[in-house]
PyMOL CGO cylinders between C-alpha atoms (Angstrom):
from pymol import cmd
from pymol.cgo import CYLINDER

trace = [
    CYLINDER, -54.40, 61.57, 69.88, -57.76, 60.59, 71.39, 0.3, 1, 1, 1, 1, 1, 1,
    CYLINDER, -57.76, 60.59, 71.39, -58.94, 59.27, 68.00, 0.3, 1, 1, 1, 1, 1, 1,
    CYLINDER, -58.94, 59.27, 68.00, -55.85, 57.04, 67.78, 0.3, 1, 1, 1, 1, 1, 1,
    CYLINDER, -55.85, 57.04, 67.78, -56.50, 55.68, 71.30, 0.3, 1, 1, 1, 1, 1, 1,
    CYLINDER, -56.50, 55.68, 71.30, -60.17, 54.98, 70.61, 0.3, 1, 1, 1, 1, 1, 1,
    CYLINDER, -60.17, 54.98, 70.61, -59.23, 53.30, 67.31, 0.3, 1, 1, 1, 1, 1, 1,
    CYLINDER, -59.23, 53.30, 67.31, -56.68, 51.19, 69.17, 0.3, 1, 1, 1, 1, 1, 1,
    CYLINDER, -56.68, 51.19, 69.17, -59.30, 50.21, 71.76, 0.3, 1, 1, 1, 1, 1, 1,
    CYLINDER, -59.30, 50.21, 71.76, -61.77, 49.26, 69.06, 0.3, 1, 1, 1, 1, 1, 1,
    CYLINDER, -61.77, 49.26, 69.06, -59.11, 47.21, 67.26, 0.3, 1, 1, 1, 1, 1, 1,
    CYLINDER, -59.11, 47.21, 67.26, -58.15, 45.38, 70.47, 0.3, 1, 1, 1, 1, 1, 1,
    CYLINDER, -58.15, 45.38, 70.47, -61.81, 44.63, 71.19, 0.3, 1, 1, 1, 1, 1, 1,
    CYLINDER, -61.81, 44.63, 71.19, -62.34, 43.29, 67.68, 0.3, 1, 1, 1, 1, 1, 1,
    CYLINDER, -62.34, 43.29, 67.68, -59.26, 41.07, 67.99, 0.3, 1, 1, 1, 1, 1, 1,
    CYLINDER, -59.26, 41.07, 67.99, -60.51, 39.78, 71.33, 0.3, 1, 1, 1, 1, 1, 1,
    CYLINDER, -60.51, 39.78, 71.33, -63.91, 38.83, 69.90, 0.3, 1, 1, 1, 1, 1, 1,
    CYLINDER, -63.91, 38.83, 69.90, -62.39, 37.18, 66.84, 0.3, 1, 1, 1, 1, 1, 1,
    CYLINDER, -62.39, 37.18, 66.84, -59.80, 35.27, 68.87, 0.3, 1, 1, 1, 1, 1, 1,
    CYLINDER, -59.80, 35.27, 68.87, -62.47, 34.01, 71.29, 0.3, 1, 1, 1, 1, 1, 1,
    CYLINDER, -62.47, 34.01, 71.29, -64.89, 33.29, 68.46, 0.3, 1, 1, 1, 1, 1, 1,
    CYLINDER, -64.89, 33.29, 68.46, -67.62, 35.08, 70.41, 0.3, 1, 1, 1, 1, 1, 1,
    CYLINDER, -67.62, 35.08, 70.41, -70.18, 37.64, 69.46, 0.3, 1, 1, 1, 1, 1, 1,
    CYLINDER, -70.18, 37.64, 69.46, -70.76, 40.69, 71.69, 0.3, 1, 1, 1, 1, 1, 1,
    CYLINDER, -70.76, 40.69, 71.69, -74.19, 39.28, 72.65, 0.3, 1, 1, 1, 1, 1, 1,
    CYLINDER, -74.19, 39.28, 72.65, -72.50, 36.37, 74.46, 0.3, 1, 1, 1, 1, 1, 1,
    CYLINDER, -72.50, 36.37, 74.46, -70.40, 38.64, 76.67, 0.3, 1, 1, 1, 1, 1, 1,
    CYLINDER, -70.40, 38.64, 76.67, -72.98, 39.80, 79.17, 0.3, 1, 1, 1, 1, 1, 1,
    CYLINDER, -72.98, 39.80, 79.17, -73.02, 39.95, 82.95, 0.3, 1, 1, 1, 1, 1, 1,
    CYLINDER, -73.02, 39.95, 82.95, -70.98, 37.34, 84.79, 0.3, 1, 1, 1, 1, 1, 1,
    CYLINDER, -70.98, 37.34, 84.79, -69.96, 35.57, 81.58, 0.3, 1, 1, 1, 1, 1, 1,
    CYLINDER, -69.96, 35.57, 81.58, -67.97, 38.59, 80.44, 0.3, 1, 1, 1, 1, 1, 1,
    CYLINDER, -67.97, 38.59, 80.44, -65.97, 38.41, 83.67, 0.3, 1, 1, 1, 1, 1, 1,
    CYLINDER, -65.97, 38.41, 83.67, -65.38, 34.67, 83.25, 0.3, 1, 1, 1, 1, 1, 1,
    CYLINDER, -65.38, 34.67, 83.25, -64.07, 34.81, 79.70, 0.3, 1, 1, 1, 1, 1, 1,
    CYLINDER, -64.07, 34.81, 79.70, -60.33, 34.36, 79.37, 0.3, 1, 1, 1, 1, 1, 1,
    CYLINDER, -60.33, 34.36, 79.37, -58.08, 34.07, 76.35, 0.3, 1, 1, 1, 1, 1, 1,
    CYLINDER, -58.08, 34.07, 76.35, -55.71, 31.44, 77.69, 0.3, 1, 1, 1, 1, 1, 1,
    CYLINDER, -55.71, 31.44, 77.69, -56.79, 27.83, 77.78, 0.3, 1, 1, 1, 1, 1, 1,
    CYLINDER, -56.79, 27.83, 77.78, -53.95, 26.73, 80.05, 0.3, 1, 1, 1, 1, 1, 1,
    CYLINDER, -53.95, 26.73, 80.05, -55.23, 25.13, 83.24, 0.3, 1, 1, 1, 1, 1, 1,
    CYLINDER, -55.23, 25.13, 83.24, -52.87, 27.20, 85.38, 0.3, 1, 1, 1, 1, 1, 1,
    CYLINDER, -52.87, 27.20, 85.38, -53.83, 30.52, 83.78, 0.3, 1, 1, 1, 1, 1, 1,
    CYLINDER, -53.83, 30.52, 83.78, -57.52, 29.68, 83.95, 0.3, 1, 1, 1, 1, 1, 1,
    CYLINDER, -57.52, 29.68, 83.95, -57.24, 28.60, 87.60, 0.3, 1, 1, 1, 1, 1, 1,
    CYLINDER, -57.24, 28.60, 87.60, -55.38, 31.78, 88.53, 0.3, 1, 1, 1, 1, 1, 1,
    CYLINDER, -55.38, 31.78, 88.53, -57.83, 34.04, 86.70, 0.3, 1, 1, 1, 1, 1, 1,
    CYLINDER, -57.83, 34.04, 86.70, -61.10, 32.33, 87.59, 0.3, 1, 1, 1, 1, 1, 1,
    CYLINDER, -61.10, 32.33, 87.59, -60.68, 30.11, 90.68, 0.3, 1, 1, 1, 1, 1, 1,
    CYLINDER, -60.68, 30.11, 90.68, -57.83, 31.34, 92.86, 0.3, 1, 1, 1, 1, 1, 1,
    CYLINDER, -57.83, 31.34, 92.86, -59.52, 34.53, 94.03, 0.3, 1, 1, 1, 1, 1, 1,
    CYLINDER, -59.52, 34.53, 94.03, -62.16, 32.60, 95.96, 0.3, 1, 1, 1, 1, 1, 1,
    CYLINDER, -62.16, 32.60, 95.96, -60.12, 29.49, 96.78, 0.3, 1, 1, 1, 1, 1, 1,
    CYLINDER, -60.12, 29.49, 96.78, -56.76, 30.96, 97.85, 0.3, 1, 1, 1, 1, 1, 1,
    CYLINDER, -56.76, 30.96, 97.85, -57.24, 34.57, 98.79, 0.3, 1, 1, 1, 1, 1, 1,
    CYLINDER, -57.24, 34.57, 98.79, -56.54, 36.02, 102.21, 0.3, 1, 1, 1, 1, 1, 1,
    CYLINDER, -56.54, 36.02, 102.21, -60.27, 36.40, 102.80, 0.3, 1, 1, 1, 1, 1, 1,
    CYLINDER, -60.27, 36.40, 102.80, -61.48, 32.99, 101.70, 0.3, 1, 1, 1, 1, 1, 1,
    CYLINDER, -61.48, 32.99, 101.70, -64.83, 33.07, 99.98, 0.3, 1, 1, 1, 1, 1, 1,
    CYLINDER, -64.83, 33.07, 99.98, -64.64, 29.32, 99.30, 0.3, 1, 1, 1, 1, 1, 1,
    CYLINDER, -64.64, 29.32, 99.30, -62.66, 26.41, 100.74, 0.3, 1, 1, 1, 1, 1, 1,
    CYLINDER, -62.66, 26.41, 100.74, -58.89, 26.58, 100.32, 0.3, 1, 1, 1, 1, 1, 1,
    CYLINDER, -58.89, 26.58, 100.32, -57.88, 24.59, 97.24, 0.3, 1, 1, 1, 1, 1, 1,
    CYLINDER, -57.88, 24.59, 97.24, -55.02, 22.91, 99.14, 0.3, 1, 1, 1, 1, 1, 1,
    CYLINDER, -55.02, 22.91, 99.14, -57.55, 21.35, 101.52, 0.3, 1, 1, 1, 1, 1, 1,
    CYLINDER, -57.55, 21.35, 101.52, -59.90, 20.38, 98.70, 0.3, 1, 1, 1, 1, 1, 1,
    CYLINDER, -59.90, 20.38, 98.70, -57.03, 18.78, 96.79, 0.3, 1, 1, 1, 1, 1, 1,
    CYLINDER, -57.03, 18.78, 96.79, -55.88, 16.80, 99.85, 0.3, 1, 1, 1, 1, 1, 1,
    CYLINDER, -55.88, 16.80, 99.85, -59.35, 15.31, 100.36, 0.3, 1, 1, 1, 1, 1, 1,
    CYLINDER, -59.35, 15.31, 100.36, -59.71, 14.44, 96.66, 0.3, 1, 1, 1, 1, 1, 1,
    CYLINDER, -59.71, 14.44, 96.66, -56.25, 12.84, 96.57, 0.3, 1, 1, 1, 1, 1, 1,
    CYLINDER, -56.25, 12.84, 96.57, -57.09, 10.74, 99.61, 0.3, 1, 1, 1, 1, 1, 1,
    CYLINDER, -57.09, 10.74, 99.61, -60.32, 9.45, 98.05, 0.3, 1, 1, 1, 1, 1, 1,
    CYLINDER, -60.32, 9.45, 98.05, -59.27, 9.16, 94.40, 0.3, 1, 1, 1, 1, 1, 1,
    CYLINDER, -59.27, 9.16, 94.40, -56.11, 7.12, 93.85, 0.3, 1, 1, 1, 1, 1, 1,
    CYLINDER, -56.11, 7.12, 93.85, -55.67, 7.79, 90.12, 0.3, 1, 1, 1, 1, 1, 1,
    CYLINDER, -55.67, 7.79, 90.12, -55.30, 11.01, 88.19, 0.3, 1, 1, 1, 1, 1, 1,
    CYLINDER, -55.30, 11.01, 88.19, -58.23, 10.05, 85.98, 0.3, 1, 1, 1, 1, 1, 1,
    CYLINDER, -58.23, 10.05, 85.98, -60.57, 9.46, 88.95, 0.3, 1, 1, 1, 1, 1, 1,
    CYLINDER, -60.57, 9.46, 88.95, -59.44, 12.73, 90.59, 0.3, 1, 1, 1, 1, 1, 1,
    CYLINDER, -59.44, 12.73, 90.59, -60.10, 14.73, 87.42, 0.3, 1, 1, 1, 1, 1, 1,
    CYLINDER, -60.10, 14.73, 87.42, -63.46, 13.06, 86.83, 0.3, 1, 1, 1, 1, 1, 1,
    CYLINDER, -63.46, 13.06, 86.83, -64.59, 13.88, 90.39, 0.3, 1, 1, 1, 1, 1, 1,
    CYLINDER, -64.59, 13.88, 90.39, -63.53, 17.53, 90.09, 0.3, 1, 1, 1, 1, 1, 1,
    CYLINDER, -63.53, 17.53, 90.09, -65.32, 17.86, 86.76, 0.3, 1, 1, 1, 1, 1, 1,
    CYLINDER, -65.32, 17.86, 86.76, -68.47, 16.28, 88.20, 0.3, 1, 1, 1, 1, 1, 1,
    CYLINDER, -68.47, 16.28, 88.20, -68.55, 18.73, 91.09, 0.3, 1, 1, 1, 1, 1, 1,
    CYLINDER, -68.55, 18.73, 91.09, -67.75, 21.87, 89.10, 0.3, 1, 1, 1, 1, 1, 1,
    CYLINDER, -67.75, 21.87, 89.10, -70.38, 21.06, 86.46, 0.3, 1, 1, 1, 1, 1, 1,
    CYLINDER, -70.38, 21.06, 86.46, -73.02, 20.50, 89.15, 0.3, 1, 1, 1, 1, 1, 1,
    CYLINDER, -73.02, 20.50, 89.15, -71.85, 21.88, 92.52, 0.3, 1, 1, 1, 1, 1, 1,
    CYLINDER, -71.85, 21.88, 92.52, -74.14, 20.44, 95.17, 0.3, 1, 1, 1, 1, 1, 1,
    CYLINDER, -74.14, 20.44, 95.17, -73.94, 18.45, 98.40, 0.3, 1, 1, 1, 1, 1, 1,
    CYLINDER, -73.94, 18.45, 98.40, -74.43, 15.15, 96.58, 0.3, 1, 1, 1, 1, 1, 1,
    CYLINDER, -74.43, 15.15, 96.58, -71.38, 15.73, 94.36, 0.3, 1, 1, 1, 1, 1, 1,
    CYLINDER, -71.38, 15.73, 94.36, -69.24, 17.29, 97.11, 0.3, 1, 1, 1, 1, 1, 1,
    CYLINDER, -69.24, 17.29, 97.11, -66.22, 15.33, 98.29, 0.3, 1, 1, 1, 1, 1, 1,
    CYLINDER, -66.22, 15.33, 98.29, -64.89, 18.02, 100.63, 0.3, 1, 1, 1, 1, 1, 1,
    CYLINDER, -64.89, 18.02, 100.63, -67.86, 18.11, 103.03, 0.3, 1, 1, 1, 1, 1, 1,
    CYLINDER, -67.86, 18.11, 103.03, -66.34, 20.78, 105.33, 0.3, 1, 1, 1, 1, 1, 1,
    CYLINDER, -66.34, 20.78, 105.33, -66.40, 23.14, 102.39, 0.3, 1, 1, 1, 1, 1, 1,
    CYLINDER, -66.40, 23.14, 102.39, -70.09, 22.59, 101.83, 0.3, 1, 1, 1, 1, 1, 1,
    CYLINDER, -70.09, 22.59, 101.83, -70.83, 22.99, 105.53, 0.3, 1, 1, 1, 1, 1, 1,
    CYLINDER, -70.83, 22.99, 105.53, -68.68, 26.10, 106.13, 0.3, 1, 1, 1, 1, 1, 1,
    CYLINDER, -68.68, 26.10, 106.13, -69.23, 28.11, 102.95, 0.3, 1, 1, 1, 1, 1, 1,
    CYLINDER, -69.23, 28.11, 102.95, -72.18, 28.97, 100.79, 0.3, 1, 1, 1, 1, 1, 1,
    CYLINDER, -72.18, 28.97, 100.79, -72.82, 26.78, 97.78, 0.3, 1, 1, 1, 1, 1, 1,
    CYLINDER, -72.82, 26.78, 97.78, -70.60, 27.32, 94.77, 0.3, 1, 1, 1, 1, 1, 1,
    CYLINDER, -70.60, 27.32, 94.77, -72.69, 28.66, 91.90, 0.3, 1, 1, 1, 1, 1, 1,
    CYLINDER, -72.69, 28.66, 91.90, -72.77, 26.81, 88.60, 0.3, 1, 1, 1, 1, 1, 1,
    CYLINDER, -72.77, 26.81, 88.60, -70.08, 28.34, 86.45, 0.3, 1, 1, 1, 1, 1, 1,
    CYLINDER, -70.08, 28.34, 86.45, -70.40, 28.85, 82.68, 0.3, 1, 1, 1, 1, 1, 1,
    CYLINDER, -70.40, 28.85, 82.68, -67.09, 27.08, 81.99, 0.3, 1, 1, 1, 1, 1, 1,
    CYLINDER, -67.09, 27.08, 81.99, -66.55, 24.79, 79.04, 0.3, 1, 1, 1, 1, 1, 1,
    CYLINDER, -66.55, 24.79, 79.04, -65.77, 21.13, 79.68, 0.3, 1, 1, 1, 1, 1, 1,
    CYLINDER, -65.77, 21.13, 79.68, -62.22, 21.50, 78.34, 0.3, 1, 1, 1, 1, 1, 1,
    CYLINDER, -62.22, 21.50, 78.34, -61.60, 24.45, 80.68, 0.3, 1, 1, 1, 1, 1, 1,
    CYLINDER, -61.60, 24.45, 80.68, -62.77, 22.47, 83.71, 0.3, 1, 1, 1, 1, 1, 1,
    CYLINDER, -62.77, 22.47, 83.71, -60.64, 19.50, 82.69, 0.3, 1, 1, 1, 1, 1, 1,
    CYLINDER, -60.64, 19.50, 82.69, -57.57, 21.71, 82.20, 0.3, 1, 1, 1, 1, 1, 1,
    CYLINDER, -57.57, 21.71, 82.20, -58.05, 23.24, 85.67, 0.3, 1, 1, 1, 1, 1, 1,
    CYLINDER, -58.05, 23.24, 85.67, -58.58, 19.80, 87.25, 0.3, 1, 1, 1, 1, 1, 1,
    CYLINDER, -58.58, 19.80, 87.25, -55.35, 18.57, 85.63, 0.3, 1, 1, 1, 1, 1, 1,
    CYLINDER, -55.35, 18.57, 85.63, -53.52, 21.65, 86.87, 0.3, 1, 1, 1, 1, 1, 1,
    CYLINDER, -53.52, 21.65, 86.87, -54.83, 21.22, 90.43, 0.3, 1, 1, 1, 1, 1, 1,
    CYLINDER, -54.83, 21.22, 90.43, -53.83, 17.56, 90.41, 0.3, 1, 1, 1, 1, 1, 1,
    CYLINDER, -53.83, 17.56, 90.41, -50.28, 18.32, 89.27, 0.3, 1, 1, 1, 1, 1, 1,
    CYLINDER, -50.28, 18.32, 89.27, -49.59, 21.68, 90.92, 0.3, 1, 1, 1, 1, 1, 1,
    CYLINDER, -49.59, 21.68, 90.92, -48.00, 22.43, 94.25, 0.3, 1, 1, 1, 1, 1, 1,
    CYLINDER, -48.00, 22.43, 94.25, -50.67, 24.79, 95.46, 0.3, 1, 1, 1, 1, 1, 1,
]
cmd.load_cgo(trace, "trace")
C-alpha cells in the first residue's frame, strides 16, 4: 500500500512539473510557495494576494481600499491595470498610489510573478466586487 501511495505522489509531482514547464531547480524557497497551476486572475489573487490583503489580521493594506484609490485616480481600465502592474513589478514609494498603505505597512517585497499573472490579477481586481 505504501509503495502505491509513494508512486502516486511521485506521479503527481511529475505531472505538476510538466504542466508548469518547470524544473525542480526552479522551485526553491519562496518561489515554490508562489507557484500556482491556474492562470485565472481570481484564482491567482486568492492563492497569492488575498492572505495579506484581505485577511482578518492584515499584513498589507486592504485591497478594497487600494482599489478605491486606484479607481479614483485612474479613469480607464487600461490605466488602472497599468498602474497596478507598475507597482507590483517595482513596489516602492515612488510607484505607490495608495500612500496610506506605504505609510502604515512595511514595504511589499518584489514578487517573482510573471507579467501575465500580474495583468490577470489587475484585471480581476478591477472587475471584482472585493
